[in-house]
Gaussian input, Z-matrix of N, CA and C with variables (Angstrom, degrees):
# hf/3-21g

backbone

0 1
 N
 C     1     B1
 C     2     B2     1     A1
 N     3     B3     2     A2     1     D1
 C     4     B4     3     A3     2     D2
 C     5     B5     4     A4     3     D3
 N     6     B6     5     A5     4     D4
 C     7     B7     6     A6     5     D5
 C     8     B8     7     A7     6     D6
 N     9     B9     8     A8     7     D7
 C    10    B10     9     A9     8     D8
 C    11    B11    10    A10     9     D9
 N    12    B12    11    A11    10    D10
 C    13    B13    12    A12    11    D11
 C    14    B14    13    A13    12    D12
 N    15    B15    14    A14    13    D13
 C    16    B16    15    A15    14    D14
 C    17    B17    16    A16    15    D15
 N    18    B18    17    A17    16    D16
 C    19    B19    18    A18    17    D17
 C    20    B20    19    A19    18    D18
 N    21    B21    20    A20    19    D19
 C    22    B22    21    A21    20    D20
 C    23    B23    22    A22    21    D21
 N    24    B24    23    A23    22    D22
 C    25    B25    24    A24    23    D23
 C    26    B26    25    A25    24    D24
 N    27    B27    26    A26    25    D25
 C    28    B28    27    A27    26    D26
 C    29    B29    28    A28    27    D27
 N    30    B30    29    A29    28    D28
 C    31    B31    30    A30    29    D29
 C    32    B32    31    A31    30    D30
 N    33    B33    32    A32    31    D31
 C    34    B34    33    A33    32    D32
 C    35    B35    34    A34    33    D33
 N    36    B36    35    A35    34    D34
 C    37    B37    36    A36    35    D35
 C    38    B38    37    A37    36    D36
 N    39    B39    38    A38    37    D37
 C    40    B40    39    A39    38    D38
 C    41    B41    40    A40    39    D39
 N    42    B42    41    A41    40    D40
 C    43    B43    42    A42    41    D41
 C    44    B44    43    A43    42    D42
 N    45    B45    44    A44    43    D43
 C    46    B46    45    A45    44    D44
 C    47    B47    46    A46    45    D45
 N    48    B48    47    A47    46    D46
 C    49    B49    48    A48    47    D47
 C    50    B50    49    A49    48    D48
 N    51    B51    50    A50    49    D49
 C    52    B52    51    A51    50    D50
 C    53    B53    52    A52    51    D51
 N    54    B54    53    A53    52    D52
 C    55    B55    54    A54    53    D53
 C    56    B56    55    A55    54    D54
 N    57    B57    56    A56    55    D55
 C    58    B58    57    A57    56    D56
 C    59    B59    58    A58    57    D57
 N    60    B60    59    A59    58    D58
 C    61    B61    60    A60    59    D59
 C    62    B62    61    A61    60    D60
 N    63    B63    62    A62    61    D61
 C    64    B64    63    A63    62    D62
 C    65    B65    64    A64    63    D63
 N    66    B66    65    A65    64    D64
 C    67    B67    66    A66    65    D65
 C    68    B68    67    A67    66    D66
 N    69    B69    68    A68    67    D67
 C    70    B70    69    A69    68    D68
 C    71    B71    70    A70    69    D69
 N    72    B72    71    A71    70    D70
 C    73    B73    72    A72    71    D71
 C    74    B74    73    A73    72    D72
 N    75    B75    74    A74    73    D73
 C    76    B76    75    A75    74    D74
 C    77    B77    76    A76    75    D75
 N    78    B78    77    A77    76    D76
 C    79    B79    78    A78    77    D77
 C    80    B80    79    A79    78    D78
 N    81    B81    80    A80    79    D79
 C    82    B82    81    A81    80    D80
 C    83    B83    82    A82    81    D81
 N    84    B84    83    A83    82    D82
 C    85    B85    84    A84    83    D83
 C    86    B86    85    A85    84    D84
 N    87    B87    86    A86    85    D85
 C    88    B88    87    A87    86    D86
 C    89    B89    88    A88    87    D87
 N    90    B90    89    A89    88    D88
 C    91    B91    90    A90    89    D89
 C    92    B92    91    A91    90    D90
 N    93    B93    92    A92    91    D91
 C    94    B94    93    A93    92    D92
 C    95    B95    94    A94    93    D93
 N    96    B96    95    A95    94    D94
 C    97    B97    96    A96    95    D95
 C    98    B98    97    A97    96    D96
 N    99    B99    98    A98    97    D97
 C   100   B100    99    A99    98    D98
 C   101   B101   100   A100    99    D99
 N   102   B102   101   A101   100   D100
 C   103   B103   102   A102   101   D101
 C   104   B104   103   A103   102   D102
 N   105   B105   104   A104   103   D103
 C   106   B106   105   A105   104   D104
 C   107   B107   106   A106   105   D105
 N   108   B108   107   A107   106   D106
 C   109   B109   108   A108   107   D107
 C   110   B110   109   A109   108   D108
 N   111   B111   110   A110   109   D109
 C   112   B112   111   A111   110   D110
 C   113   B113   112   A112   111   D111
 N   114   B114   113   A113   112   D112
 C   115   B115   114   A114   113   D113
 C   116   B116   115   A115   114   D114
 N   117   B117   116   A116   115   D115
 C   118   B118   117   A117   116   D116
 C   119   B119   118   A118   117   D117
 N   120   B120   119   A119   118   D118
 C   121   B121   120   A120   119   D119
 C   122   B122   121   A121   120   D120
 N   123   B123   122   A122   121   D121
 C   124   B124   123   A123   122   D122
 C   125   B125   124   A124   123   D123
 N   126   B126   125   A125   124   D124
 C   127   B127   126   A126   125   D125
 C   128   B128   127   A127   126   D126
 N   129   B129   128   A128   127   D127
 C   130   B130   129   A129   128   D128
 C   131   B131   130   A130   129   D129
 N   132   B132   131   A131   130   D130
 C   133   B133   132   A132   131   D131
 C   134   B134   133   A133   132   D132
 N   135   B135   134   A134   133   D133
 C   136   B136   135   A135   134   D134
 C   137   B137   136   A136   135   D135
 N   138   B138   137   A137   136   D136
 C   139   B139   138   A138   137   D137
 C   140   B140   139   A139   138   D138
 N   141   B141   140   A140   139   D139
 C   142   B142   141   A141   140   D140
 C   143   B143   142   A142   141   D141
 N   144   B144   143   A143   142   D142
 C   145   B145   144   A144   143   D143
 C   146   B146   145   A145   144   D144
 N   147   B147   146   A146   145   D145
 C   148   B148   147   A147   146   D146
 C   149   B149   148   A148   147   D147
 N   150   B150   149   A149   148   D148
 C   151   B151   150   A150   149   D149
 C   152   B152   151   A151   150   D150
 N   153   B153   152   A152   151   D151
 C   154   B154   153   A153   152   D152
 C   155   B155   154   A154   153   D153
 N   156   B156   155   A155   154   D154
 C   157   B157   156   A156   155   D155
 C   158   B158   157   A157   156   D156
 N   159   B159   158   A158   157   D157
 C   160   B160   159   A159   158   D158
 C   161   B161   160   A160   159   D159
 N   162   B162   161   A161   160   D160
 C   163   B163   162   A162   161   D161
 C   164   B164   163   A163   162   D162
 N   165   B165   164   A164   163   D163
 C   166   B166   165   A165   164   D164
 C   167   B167   166   A166   165   D165
 N   168   B168   167   A167   166   D166
 C   169   B169   168   A168   167   D167
 C   170   B170   169   A169   168   D168
 N   171   B171   170   A170   169   D169
 C   172   B172   171   A171   170   D170
 C   173   B173   172   A172   171   D171
 N   174   B174   173   A173   172   D172
 C   175   B175   174   A174   173   D173
 C   176   B176   175   A175   174   D174
 N   177   B177   176   A176   175   D175
 C   178   B178   177   A177   176   D176
 C   179   B179   178   A178   177   D177
 N   180   B180   179   A179   178   D178
 C   181   B181   180   A180   179   D179
 C   182   B182   181   A181   180   D180
 N   183   B183   182   A182   181   D181
 C   184   B184   183   A183   182   D182
 C   185   B185   184   A184   183   D183
 N   186   B186   185   A185   184   D184
 C   187   B187   186   A186   185   D185
 C   188   B188   187   A187   186   D186
 N   189   B189   188   A188   187   D187
 C   190   B190   189   A189   188   D188
 C   191   B191   190   A190   189   D189
 N   192   B192   191   A191   190   D190
 C   193   B193   192   A192   191   D191
 C   194   B194   193   A193   192   D192
 N   195   B195   194   A194   193   D193
 C   196   B196   195   A195   194   D194
 C   197   B197   196   A196   195   D195
 N   198   B198   197   A197   196   D196
 C   199   B199   198   A198   197   D197
 C   200   B200   199   A199   198   D198
 N   201   B201   200   A200   199   D199
 C   202   B202   201   A201   200   D200
 C   203   B203   202   A202   201   D201
 N   204   B204   203   A203   202   D202
 C   205   B205   204   A204   203   D203
 C   206   B206   205   A205   204   D204
 N   207   B207   206   A206   205   D205
 C   208   B208   207   A207   206   D206
 C   209   B209   208   A208   207   D207
 N   210   B210   209   A209   208   D208
 C   211   B211   210   A210   209   D209
 C   212   B212   211   A211   210   D210
 N   213   B213   212   A212   211   D211
 C   214   B214   213   A213   212   D212
 C   215   B215   214   A214   213   D213
 N   216   B216   215   A215   214   D214
 C   217   B217   216   A216   215   D215
 C   218   B218   217   A217   216   D216
 N   219   B219   218   A218   217   D217
 C   220   B220   219   A219   218   D218
 C   221   B221   220   A220   219   D219
 N   222   B222   221   A221   220   D220
 C   223   B223   222   A222   221   D221
 C   224   B224   223   A223   222   D222
 N   225   B225   224   A224   223   D223
 C   226   B226   225   A225   224   D224
 C   227   B227   226   A226   225   D225
 N   228   B228   227   A227   226   D226
 C   229   B229   228   A228   227   D227
 C   230   B230   229   A229   228   D228
 N   231   B231   230   A230   229   D229
 C   232   B232   231   A231   230   D230
 C   233   B233   232   A232   231   D231
 N   234   B234   233   A233   232   D232
 C   235   B235   234   A234   233   D233
 C   236   B236   235   A235   234   D234
 N   237   B237   236   A236   235   D235
 C   238   B238   237   A237   236   D236
 C   239   B239   238   A238   237   D237
 N   240   B240   239   A239   238   D238
 C   241   B241   240   A240   239   D239
 C   242   B242   241   A241   240   D240
 N   243   B243   242   A242   241   D241
 C   244   B244   243   A243   242   D242
 C   245   B245   244   A244   243   D243
 N   246   B246   245   A245   244   D244
 C   247   B247   246   A246   245   D245
 C   248   B248   247   A247   246   D246
 N   249   B249   248   A248   247   D247
 C   250   B250   249   A249   248   D248
 C   251   B251   250   A250   249   D249
 N   252   B252   251   A251   250   D250
 C   253   B253   252   A252   251   D251
 C   254   B254   253   A253   252   D252
 N   255   B255   254   A254   253   D253
 C   256   B256   255   A255   254   D254
 C   257   B257   256   A256   255   D255
 N   258   B258   257   A257   256   D256
 C   259   B259   258   A258   257   D257
 C   260   B260   259   A259   258   D258
 N   261   B261   260   A260   259   D259
 C   262   B262   261   A261   260   D260
 C   263   B263   262   A262   261   D261
 N   264   B264   263   A263   262   D262
 C   265   B265   264   A264   263   D263
 C   266   B266   265   A265   264   D264
 N   267   B267   266   A266   265   D265
 C   268   B268   267   A267   266   D266
 C   269   B269   268   A268   267   D267
 N   270   B270   269   A269   268   D268
 C   271   B271   270   A270   269   D269
 C   272   B272   271   A271   270   D270
 N   273   B273   272   A272   271   D271
 C   274   B274   273   A273   272   D272
 C   275   B275   274   A274   273   D273
 N   276   B276   275   A275   274   D274
 C   277   B277   276   A276   275   D275
 C   278   B278   277   A277   276   D276
 N   279   B279   278   A278   277   D277
 C   280   B280   279   A279   278   D278
 C   281   B281   280   A280   279   D279
 N   282   B282   281   A281   280   D280
 C   283   B283   282   A282   281   D281
 C   284   B284   283   A283   282   D282
 N   285   B285   284   A284   283   D283
 C   286   B286   285   A285   284   D284
 C   287   B287   286   A286   285   D285
 N   288   B288   287   A287   286   D286
 C   289   B289   288   A288   287   D287
 C   290   B290   289   A289   288   D288
 N   291   B291   290   A290   289   D289
 C   292   B292   291   A291   290   D290
 C   293   B293   292   A292   291   D291
 N   294   B294   293   A293   292   D292
 C   295   B295   294   A294   293   D293
 C   296   B296   295   A295   294   D294
 N   297   B297   296   A296   295   D295
 C   298   B298   297   A297   296   D296
 C   299   B299   298   A298   297   D297
 N   300   B300   299   A299   298   D298
 C   301   B301   300   A300   299   D299
 C   302   B302   301   A301   300   D300
 N   303   B303   302   A302   301   D301
 C   304   B304   303   A303   302   D302
 C   305   B305   304   A304   303   D303
 N   306   B306   305   A305   304   D304
 C   307   B307   306   A306   305   D305
 C   308   B308   307   A307   306   D306
 N   309   B309   308   A308   307   D307
 C   310   B310   309   A309   308   D308
 C   311   B311   310   A310   309   D309

   B1=1.4458
   B2=1.5301
   B3=1.2983
   B4=1.4614
   B5=1.5253
   B6=1.3138
   B7=1.4621
   B8=1.5173
   B9=1.3092
   B10=1.4580
   B11=1.5194
   B12=1.3061
   B13=1.4584
   B14=1.5168
   B15=1.3125
   B16=1.4556
   B17=1.5289
   B18=1.3228
   B19=1.4524
   B20=1.5128
   B21=1.3352
   B22=1.4650
   B23=1.5198
   B24=1.3043
   B25=1.4452
   B26=1.5137
   B27=1.3348
   B28=1.4524
   B29=1.5187
   B30=1.3279
   B31=1.4596
   B32=1.5183
   B33=1.3417
   B34=1.4638
   B35=1.5183
   B36=1.3480
   B37=1.4543
   B38=1.5196
   B39=1.3179
   B40=1.4571
   B41=1.5172
   B42=1.2943
   B43=1.4648
   B44=1.5110
   B45=1.3413
   B46=1.4674
   B47=1.5264
   B48=1.3233
   B49=1.4571
   B50=1.5147
   B51=1.3359
   B52=1.4645
   B53=1.5168
   B54=1.3271
   B55=1.4558
   B56=1.5184
   B57=1.3225
   B58=1.4553
   B59=1.5285
   B60=1.3271
   B61=1.4548
   B62=1.5143
   B63=1.3251
   B64=1.4621
   B65=1.5282
   B66=1.3387
   B67=1.4514
   B68=1.5271
   B69=1.3102
   B70=1.4615
   B71=1.5225
   B72=1.3361
   B73=1.4546
   B74=1.5137
   B75=1.3230
   B76=1.4548
   B77=1.5158
   B78=1.3202
   B79=1.4599
   B80=1.5149
   B81=1.3302
   B82=1.4617
   B83=1.5224
   B84=1.3197
   B85=1.4604
   B86=1.5342
   B87=1.3300
   B88=1.4604
   B89=1.5263
   B90=1.3286
   B91=1.4552
   B92=1.5099
   B93=1.3290
   B94=1.4599
   B95=1.5148
   B96=1.3240
   B97=1.4546
   B98=1.5181
   B99=1.3295
   B100=1.4653
   B101=1.5179
   B102=1.3334
   B103=1.4558
   B104=1.5136
   B105=1.3175
   B106=1.4508
   B107=1.5266
   B108=1.3272
   B109=1.4586
   B110=1.5177
   B111=1.3393
   B112=1.4559
   B113=1.5212
   B114=1.3344
   B115=1.4634
   B116=1.5228
   B117=1.3432
   B118=1.4610
   B119=1.5297
   B120=1.3286
   B121=1.4534
   B122=1.5189
   B123=1.3318
   B124=1.4589
   B125=1.5292
   B126=1.3220
   B127=1.4481
   B128=1.5261
   B129=1.3188
   B130=1.4679
   B131=1.5238
   B132=1.3304
   B133=1.4657
   B134=1.5296
   B135=1.3331
   B136=1.4589
   B137=1.5135
   B138=1.3273
   B139=1.4650
   B140=1.5241
   B141=1.3258
   B142=1.4655
   B143=1.5242
   B144=1.3285
   B145=1.4626
   B146=1.5360
   B147=1.3248
   B148=1.4611
   B149=1.5248
   B150=1.3311
   B151=1.4663
   B152=1.5244
   B153=1.3482
   B154=1.4586
   B155=1.5314
   B156=1.3338
   B157=1.4622
   B158=1.5236
   B159=1.3306
   B160=1.4648
   B161=1.5217
   B162=1.3247
   B163=1.4621
   B164=1.5234
   B165=1.3312
   B166=1.4597
   B167=1.5233
   B168=1.3213
   B169=1.4674
   B170=1.5220
   B171=1.3206
   B172=1.4614
   B173=1.5178
   B174=1.3322
   B175=1.4529
   B176=1.5163
   B177=1.3097
   B178=1.4634
   B179=1.5278
   B180=1.3030
   B181=1.4581
   B182=1.5230
   B183=1.3249
   B184=1.4583
   B185=1.5216
   B186=1.3292
   B187=1.4557
   B188=1.5214
   B189=1.3264
   B190=1.4504
   B191=1.5296
   B192=1.2894
   B193=1.4461
   B194=1.5254
   B195=1.3213
   B196=1.4598
   B197=1.5210
   B198=1.3341
   B199=1.4669
   B200=1.5190
   B201=1.3162
   B202=1.4617
   B203=1.5193
   B204=1.3230
   B205=1.4431
   B206=1.5301
   B207=1.3013
   B208=1.4545
   B209=1.5266
   B210=1.3219
   B211=1.4681
   B212=1.5281
   B213=1.3346
   B214=1.4742
   B215=1.5209
   B216=1.3363
   B217=1.4641
   B218=1.5324
   B219=1.3365
   B220=1.4640
   B221=1.5200
   B222=1.3232
   B223=1.4537
   B224=1.5283
   B225=1.3368
   B226=1.4622
   B227=1.5228
   B228=1.3220
   B229=1.4650
   B230=1.5226
   B231=1.3354
   B232=1.4684
   B233=1.5266
   B234=1.3266
   B235=1.4669
   B236=1.5214
   B237=1.3171
   B238=1.4629
   B239=1.5247
   B240=1.3180
   B241=1.4587
   B242=1.5231
   B243=1.3143
   B244=1.4624
   B245=1.5299
   B246=1.3318
   B247=1.4532
   B248=1.5336
   B249=1.3125
   B250=1.4647
   B251=1.5236
   B252=1.3196
   B253=1.4552
   B254=1.5199
   B255=1.3173
   B256=1.4574
   B257=1.5231
   B258=1.3240
   B259=1.4588
   B260=1.5257
   B261=1.3165
   B262=1.4600
   B263=1.5126
   B264=1.3360
   B265=1.4554
   B266=1.5286
   B267=1.3191
   B268=1.4665
   B269=1.5136
   B270=1.3234
   B271=1.4573
   B272=1.5231
   B273=1.3078
   B274=1.4671
   B275=1.5290
   B276=1.3269
   B277=1.4657
   B278=1.5233
   B279=1.3157
   B280=1.4639
   B281=1.5290
   B282=1.3348
   B283=1.4572
   B284=1.5164
   B285=1.3218
   B286=1.4683
   B287=1.5233
   B288=1.3236
   B289=1.4702
   B290=1.5264
   B291=1.3257
   B292=1.4654
   B293=1.5268
   B294=1.3358
   B295=1.4618
   B296=1.5322
   B297=1.3398
   B298=1.4541
   B299=1.5306
   B300=1.3390
   B301=1.4508
   B302=1.5251
   B303=1.3099
   B304=1.4663
   B305=1.5205
   B306=1.3353
   B307=1.4528
   B308=1.5127
   B309=1.3289
   B310=1.4716
   B311=1.5201
   A1=108.68
   A2=117.13
   A3=120.92
   A4=110.13
   A5=114.61
   A6=119.93
   A7=109.26
   A8=115.08
   A9=121.01
   A10=108.79
   A11=116.12
   A12=121.18
   A13=112.06
   A14=114.80
   A15=121.18
   A16=110.13
   A17=116.69
   A18=121.95
   A19=114.51
   A20=118.46
   A21=120.84
   A22=112.95
   A23=117.73
   A24=120.71
   A25=112.20
   A26=115.08
   A27=122.52
   A28=108.64
   A29=116.41
   A30=121.90
   A31=107.92
   A32=116.17
   A33=119.78
   A34=109.10
   A35=114.98
   A36=120.80
   A37=108.91
   A38=115.04
   A39=121.31
   A40=110.16
   A41=116.01
   A42=121.35
   A43=113.18
   A44=117.05
   A45=120.23
   A46=112.19
   A47=119.11
   A48=121.84
   A49=115.08
   A50=117.52
   A51=119.19
   A52=110.19
   A53=115.53
   A54=121.78
   A55=109.45
   A56=115.99
   A57=122.65
   A58=108.02
   A59=115.39
   A60=121.21
   A61=109.05
   A62=116.57
   A63=120.28
   A64=107.82
   A65=115.82
   A66=121.33
   A67=109.26
   A68=115.80
   A69=121.65
   A70=110.29
   A71=116.37
   A72=122.21
   A73=112.12
   A74=117.41
   A75=121.03
   A76=110.96
   A77=115.96
   A78=122.11
   A79=110.89
   A80=116.08
   A81=120.04
   A82=109.06
   A83=116.47
   A84=121.54
   A85=112.46
   A86=118.04
   A87=121.38
   A88=112.11
   A89=118.32
   A90=121.68
   A91=114.62
   A92=117.44
   A93=120.76
   A94=110.08
   A95=116.26
   A96=121.12
   A97=110.54
   A98=116.60
   A99=123.05
   A100=108.11
   A101=117.60
   A102=122.64
   A103=110.12
   A104=114.91
   A105=121.07
   A106=107.21
   A107=116.59
   A108=121.86
   A109=109.48
   A110=116.29
   A111=122.00
   A112=108.32
   A113=116.00
   A114=122.74
   A115=109.53
   A116=115.92
   A117=120.86
   A118=108.83
   A119=115.47
   A120=120.29
   A121=112.85
   A122=117.84
   A123=120.49
   A124=110.23
   A125=115.22
   A126=120.90
   A127=110.96
   A128=117.43
   A129=120.43
   A130=111.15
   A131=117.09
   A132=120.68
   A133=111.04
   A134=117.04
   A135=120.53
   A136=110.59
   A137=117.40
   A138=119.87
   A139=111.16
   A140=117.59
   A141=120.68
   A142=110.56
   A143=117.62
   A144=121.09
   A145=110.51
   A146=117.50
   A147=119.83
   A148=111.33
   A149=117.28
   A150=119.87
   A151=110.79
   A152=116.80
   A153=120.72
   A154=110.93
   A155=117.36
   A156=120.99
   A157=111.58
   A158=117.09
   A159=119.69
   A160=110.75
   A161=116.82
   A162=119.75
   A163=110.85
   A164=117.65
   A165=121.11
   A166=110.71
   A167=116.51
   A168=120.20
   A169=110.37
   A170=117.83
   A171=121.07
   A172=111.79
   A173=117.13
   A174=120.33
   A175=113.43
   A176=117.20
   A177=119.61
   A178=109.97
   A179=116.92
   A180=121.44
   A181=112.76
   A182=117.55
   A183=120.31
   A184=111.79
   A185=117.73
   A186=119.23
   A187=112.33
   A188=119.04
   A189=120.91
   A190=112.42
   A191=117.57
   A192=121.91
   A193=108.68
   A194=117.56
   A195=121.30
   A196=112.04
   A197=116.80
   A198=118.92
   A199=112.66
   A200=118.55
   A201=121.59
   A202=111.38
   A203=115.01
   A204=119.89
   A205=107.68
   A206=116.72
   A207=120.43
   A208=110.67
   A209=117.25
   A210=120.52
   A211=111.08
   A212=117.39
   A213=120.35
   A214=110.68
   A215=115.98
   A216=119.14
   A217=111.14
   A218=117.36
   A219=119.93
   A220=111.98
   A221=116.94
   A222=119.75
   A223=111.03
   A224=116.08
   A225=120.58
   A226=111.10
   A227=117.25
   A228=121.93
   A229=111.01
   A230=116.39
   A231=119.23
   A232=110.62
   A233=116.90
   A234=118.69
   A235=112.59
   A236=118.84
   A237=120.47
   A238=113.64
   A239=118.10
   A240=120.87
   A241=113.24
   A242=116.68
   A243=120.13
   A244=110.65
   A245=116.96
   A246=120.12
   A247=111.29
   A248=117.05
   A249=121.22
   A250=111.94
   A251=117.30
   A252=121.33
   A253=115.57
   A254=119.95
   A255=121.09
   A256=111.19
   A257=113.97
   A258=119.04
   A259=110.01
   A260=116.10
   A261=121.47
   A262=113.77
   A263=117.22
   A264=120.37
   A265=111.25
   A266=116.96
   A267=120.28
   A268=110.55
   A269=116.58
   A270=121.19
   A271=110.82
   A272=117.32
   A273=121.15
   A274=110.78
   A275=117.47
   A276=120.70
   A277=111.88
   A278=117.32
   A279=120.15
   A280=110.87
   A281=117.31
   A282=119.96
   A283=111.47
   A284=116.76
   A285=118.80
   A286=111.35
   A287=117.92
   A288=120.45
   A289=111.14
   A290=116.39
   A291=119.94
   A292=109.86
   A293=117.40
   A294=120.40
   A295=112.35
   A296=117.67
   A297=120.29
   A298=113.62
   A299=117.24
   A300=119.59
   A301=115.01
   A302=117.84
   A303=119.26
   A304=111.97
   A305=117.06
   A306=121.17
   A307=110.72
   A308=116.96
   A309=119.90
   A310=112.49
   D1=125.41
   D2=-179.23
   D3=-90.74
   D4=150.75
   D5=179.19
   D6=-91.88
   D7=149.20
   D8=177.36
   D9=-88.90
   D10=148.95
   D11=-179.25
   D12=-80.40
   D13=173.13
   D14=178.75
   D15=-64.03
   D16=131.97
   D17=178.10
   D18=85.65
   D19=0.48
   D20=-178.67
   D21=-89.86
   D22=-11.15
   D23=178.95
   D24=92.73
   D25=-179.05
   D26=-178.54
   D27=-122.40
   D28=137.44
   D29=177.41
   D30=-127.91
   D31=129.56
   D32=175.52
   D33=-151.81
   D34=163.37
   D35=-179.43
   D36=-107.18
   D37=132.41
   D38=179.30
   D39=-77.67
   D40=169.39
   D41=178.91
   D42=-64.77
   D43=-28.55
   D44=-179.82
   D45=-84.72
   D46=2.51
   D47=175.62
   D48=100.13
   D49=-14.52
   D50=178.89
   D51=-76.05
   D52=152.60
   D53=177.64
   D54=-99.55
   D55=143.76
   D56=-178.43
   D57=-123.09
   D58=135.81
   D59=173.97
   D60=-125.32
   D61=135.16
   D62=-177.99
   D63=-134.27
   D64=135.57
   D65=-179.72
   D66=-133.21
   D67=142.85
   D68=-179.47
   D69=-82.90
   D70=137.88
   D71=178.61
   D72=-107.41
   D73=5.70
   D74=-178.78
   D75=98.43
   D76=-158.45
   D77=-177.12
   D78=-108.07
   D79=147.09
   D80=175.89
   D81=-88.15
   D82=-172.96
   D83=-176.02
   D84=-64.59
   D85=-27.30
   D86=179.99
   D87=-89.14
   D88=-0.74
   D89=179.04
   D90=89.80
   D91=5.92
   D92=178.18
   D93=-85.56
   D94=147.14
   D95=-179.48
   D96=-74.68
   D97=134.22
   D98=177.62
   D99=-103.81
   D100=135.89
   D101=179.77
   D102=-133.45
   D103=155.83
   D104=172.98
   D105=-122.89
   D106=132.93
   D107=-177.86
   D108=-119.68
   D109=135.65
   D110=178.02
   D111=-127.78
   D112=153.73
   D113=-178.65
   D114=-127.37
   D115=149.12
   D116=176.29
   D117=-157.91
   D118=169.29
   D119=-179.37
   D120=-86.43
   D121=-24.10
   D122=-179.23
   D123=-125.53
   D124=157.17
   D125=179.47
   D126=-67.24
   D127=-34.83
   D128=178.23
   D129=-63.22
   D130=-40.23
   D131=178.06
   D132=-64.70
   D133=-39.89
   D134=178.21
   D135=-63.96
   D136=-43.67
   D137=179.16
   D138=-61.80
   D139=-38.28
   D140=177.99
   D141=-66.16
   D142=-42.62
   D143=179.61
   D144=-65.42
   D145=-40.63
   D146=177.78
   D147=-66.11
   D148=-36.49
   D149=176.54
   D150=-62.12
   D151=-40.73
   D152=176.98
   D153=-62.40
   D154=-44.58
   D155=179.12
   D156=-63.98
   D157=-39.41
   D158=178.44
   D159=-65.06
   D160=-39.09
   D161=178.23
   D162=-65.69
   D163=-42.51
   D164=177.03
   D165=-62.94
   D166=-39.29
   D167=-179.86
   D168=-64.00
   D169=-37.42
   D170=179.59
   D171=-70.27
   D172=-44.45
   D173=-172.74
   D174=-88.49
   D175=-35.01
   D176=-173.15
   D177=-147.26
   D178=61.54
   D179=-174.45
   D180=-61.33
   D181=-29.10
   D182=-176.41
   D183=-66.75
   D184=-26.42
   D185=-177.96
   D186=-77.09
   D187=-13.89
   D188=-179.34
   D189=-79.67
   D190=-30.40
   D191=-179.52
   D192=-109.35
   D193=104.83
   D194=-173.58
   D195=-105.20
   D196=38.20
   D197=-178.70
   D198=-99.37
   D199=-6.09
   D200=-179.92
   D201=-74.87
   D202=153.01
   D203=169.84
   D204=-79.13
   D205=166.55
   D206=179.76
   D207=-63.16
   D208=-40.63
   D209=-179.95
   D210=-63.47
   D211=-41.85
   D212=179.26
   D213=-66.65
   D214=-41.85
   D215=179.05
   D216=-62.79
   D217=-45.15
   D218=-179.08
   D219=-66.32
   D220=-36.51
   D221=176.59
   D222=-62.77
   D223=-44.51
   D224=177.96
   D225=-66.19
   D226=-39.06
   D227=179.59
   D228=-62.57
   D229=-44.00
   D230=179.83
   D231=-65.03
   D232=-44.79
   D233=-176.25
   D234=-73.11
   D235=-33.55
   D236=-176.89
   D237=-90.99
   D238=-43.49
   D239=-172.00
   D240=-99.47
   D241=-53.07
   D242=-174.43
   D243=-68.03
   D244=-42.73
   D245=-178.21
   D246=-63.06
   D247=-33.92
   D248=-177.40
   D249=-82.98
   D250=-38.95
   D251=-169.35
   D252=-103.79
   D253=-0.72
   D254=-174.39
   D255=-126.17
   D256=166.43
   D257=178.15
   D258=-78.26
   D259=171.86
   D260=-177.11
   D261=-62.51
   D262=-40.71
   D263=-178.41
   D264=-67.32
   D265=-39.24
   D266=177.30
   D267=-62.23
   D268=-42.70
   D269=178.89
   D270=-60.47
   D271=-45.49
   D272=-179.89
   D273=-63.23
   D274=-43.34
   D275=179.65
   D276=-64.57
   D277=-44.08
   D278=179.67
   D279=-65.22
   D280=-43.45
   D281=178.87
   D282=-60.77
   D283=-43.74
   D284=-179.22
   D285=-68.12
   D286=-38.66
   D287=178.19
   D288=-62.10
   D289=-43.01
   D290=179.95
   D291=-66.67
   D292=-45.55
   D293=-176.36
   D294=-68.91
   D295=-35.22
   D296=-176.55
   D297=-84.40
   D298=-37.69
   D299=-169.20
   D300=-111.54
   D301=-32.45
   D302=-172.24
   D303=-102.16
   D304=-51.89
   D305=-177.63
   D306=-129.85
   D307=75.14
   D308=-178.24
   D309=-68.86

């Protein structure tokens, strides 16, 4: 039996024959661990579902955890995405739009 690496998730078979896959999504705002669990009838189906979740986690991790408020999400979006990928004027305009119109 081979071991899975860090970040690959957990796969096991339940007593009723169904397969379970679980992957970590990181920590939420309160510091609790967030997980996503998927079920399937075969191990191959579970591996495919976990591969999809891992790909989503890499490309769009924020969409997996939907517990944030809009203000918290926009604050994180500005600091993580806009600040890194945009020019200074775009950052200022987005920050002011969020502060004035969406989350005063």
